N, C-alpha and C positions, 0 to 999 in steps of 0.2 A: 683257591679251590672254588670259592663261591662264583667268581667270575667265569671260570671254565665251565662249571656246572650250569650256570644261568645262560650263558651264550652258546655253549656247544652241546649240551644235553637236553636243555629245556626251551629252546627257542620257539616262540609262538605257542607255548603251552598255556592254555587258559582253563585252569581248574574251576569247578563249580563253587568251591568254598575253601577256606583255609585248611580244613581237615584233609581234603584231597591233595592240596599243595604240599602239606607236611608229609603225607604218606609217600608221594612221588619223590620229594626231595630226599627223604630218608633212604629210599631205595637207591637213588642215584649215588648218594654219598657212600652207602654200603658197597655198591659195586665198585666205586673208586678205591676203596680199601684193598681190594684184591688186585689192583693194578699198580705195582710199585714204580714203574717208569714215570707216569705223570706225577705221582706224589714226590718223587725225588726231584723232578724238574721244577715243581712249584717251590720246594724248599731252596734249591739252588738259586732260583730267580729272586726269591725274597731275601737272599743272602743271610739266611739263618745259620749260625755257626754250629752245624751238626756234622758228624762224620757219617757218610752213607756208604 
């Protein structure tokens, strides 16, 4: 999830400070929670033994 967020949602993002980075990162990860397809794909790719 971090790699996808870092390279696909936040490329070239240059926050002023860590507080701004944290806020943006939390928003991006919250948005990801509402998208089941990428989450399922990440779990399958990691070969985590879960039923989806």
